[in-house]
VMD Tcl script that draws the C-alpha trace (Angstrom):
set ca {
  {-3.55 29.49 22.59}
  {-6.69 31.44 21.81}
  {-7.16 30.75 18.12}
  {-6.60 28.15 15.46}
  {-6.43 29.25 11.84}
  {-7.05 26.73 9.09}
  {-4.55 27.37 6.27}
  {-5.28 24.17 4.38}
  {-6.60 25.96 1.30}
  {-10.04 26.36 -0.19}
  {-13.13 24.76 1.29}
  {-13.42 21.34 -0.30}
  {-16.25 19.98 1.83}
  {-18.83 19.49 -0.91}
  {-21.45 18.56 1.69}
  {-21.46 22.21 2.81}
  {-20.72 24.20 -0.35}
  {-23.50 26.59 -1.35}
  {-22.53 26.88 -5.04}
  {-25.68 26.53 -7.23}
  {-23.98 24.17 -9.71}
  {-22.71 21.85 -6.98}
  {-26.08 21.94 -5.20}
  {-27.88 21.04 -8.43}
  {-25.51 18.17 -9.22}
  {-25.98 16.84 -5.68}
  {-29.78 17.19 -5.78}
  {-29.86 15.25 -9.04}
  {-27.62 12.56 -7.53}
  {-24.97 13.10 -10.21}
  {-22.09 13.57 -7.75}
  {-21.38 12.42 -4.26}
  {-19.03 13.95 -1.71}
  {-15.90 11.95 -1.00}
  {-16.11 9.83 2.15}
  {-13.35 11.90 3.79}
  {-15.43 15.07 3.39}
  {-12.93 16.66 1.01}
  {-13.80 16.93 -2.66}
  {-16.11 14.69 -4.60}
  {-15.73 11.02 -5.32}
  {-14.01 10.37 -8.63}
  {-12.69 7.47 -10.66}
  {-9.01 7.21 -11.56}
  {-9.69 8.93 -14.91}
  {-11.39 11.95 -13.29}
  {-14.96 10.82 -14.01}
  {-17.32 11.72 -11.19}
  {-19.10 9.01 -9.27}
  {-22.80 9.43 -8.57}
  {-24.71 8.67 -5.38}
  {-25.36 5.09 -6.52}
  {-21.66 4.46 -7.16}
  {-21.89 4.65 -10.95}
  {-18.95 6.16 -12.81}
  {-20.12 8.91 -15.15}
  {-19.38 8.70 -18.86}
  {-19.98 12.43 -19.38}
  {-19.03 14.31 -16.18}
  {-15.35 14.72 -15.33}
  {-13.42 17.00 -13.02}
  {-9.87 17.88 -12.08}
  {-8.04 19.88 -9.45}
  {-9.36 20.49 -5.92}
  {-12.63 18.54 -6.40}
  {-10.45 15.38 -6.64}
  {-8.66 16.08 -3.35}
  {-10.32 13.19 -1.51}
  {-8.97 10.69 -4.04}
  {-5.62 12.29 -4.92}
  {-4.89 14.26 -1.75}
  {-2.34 16.58 -3.38}
  {-4.21 18.32 -6.17}
  {-3.80 22.08 -5.86}
  {-0.42 22.88 -7.46}
  {-0.17 23.85 -11.11}
  {2.03 20.85 -11.94}
  {-0.46 18.38 -10.48}
  {-3.43 19.98 -12.21}
  {-1.51 20.19 -15.50}
  {-0.87 16.42 -15.33}
  {-4.55 15.78 -14.54}
  {-5.57 17.97 -17.49}
  {-3.21 16.09 -19.83}
  {-4.57 12.74 -18.66}
  {-8.17 13.96 -18.94}
  {-7.62 15.12 -22.52}
  {-6.20 11.69 -23.38}
  {-9.24 10.07 -21.75}
  {-11.72 12.25 -23.65}
  {-9.98 11.66 -26.98}
  {-9.96 7.87 -26.72}
  {-11.60 6.37 -29.80}
  {-15.07 5.01 -29.22}
  {-16.54 2.40 -31.51}
  {-18.71 4.09 -34.09}
  {-22.25 2.75 -34.25}
  {-24.34 3.04 -37.39}
  {-28.01 3.86 -37.33}
  {-29.51 1.04 -39.39}
  {-32.48 3.19 -40.41}
  {-30.58 6.16 -41.82}
  {-27.10 4.74 -42.33}
  {-25.57 7.64 -40.44}
  {-23.08 7.32 -37.64}
  {-24.03 8.13 -34.10}
  {-21.93 11.30 -33.69}
  {-22.33 11.32 -29.93}
  {-20.36 8.08 -29.64}
  {-17.59 9.13 -32.04}
  {-14.30 10.36 -30.68}
  {-13.49 14.03 -31.12}
  {-10.86 13.42 -33.80}
  {-13.47 11.76 -36.06}
  {-15.99 14.58 -35.73}
  {-14.63 17.06 -38.32}
  {-14.58 14.45 -41.11}
  {-18.10 13.25 -40.35}
  {-19.36 16.85 -40.11}
  {-18.03 17.61 -43.59}
  {-19.75 14.48 -44.94}
  {-23.09 15.46 -43.42}
  {-22.76 19.05 -44.62}
  {-22.00 17.85 -48.16}
  {-24.98 15.46 -48.09}
  {-27.31 18.28 -46.97}
  {-26.07 20.62 -49.71}
  {-26.61 17.94 -52.37}
  {-30.19 17.25 -51.20}
}
mol new
graphics top color blue
foreach p $ca { graphics top sphere $p radius 0.5 }
foreach p [lrange $ca 0 end-1] q [lrange $ca 1 end] { graphics top cylinder $p $q radius 0.2 }
display resetview
């Protein structure tokens, strides 16, 4: 045998990828490569794990970047399931916190399904002012 050809799919070794986005996330310590050298380290819900081991509350991924944790994550069916689960995760209600100084809700902490109602309220308040 003179040659070996790797047919395992795309390069998932995030320690060696030259993509500017991935390089920036790594330089900032926002992601860490998976210990197996395939994909990035993620929590069960798809949230990325930073270099200190903290689970992100704002950065999520799906598909091949999760290969180290899920192993099989390249077929449409698998990615579709991950996408469905990620949408459910992102739409989970979050307790609304009021700003005691202004009486307005902290929109960042609201779930997406509450946003349109609160936006209308704020728009109406601004028009009346």
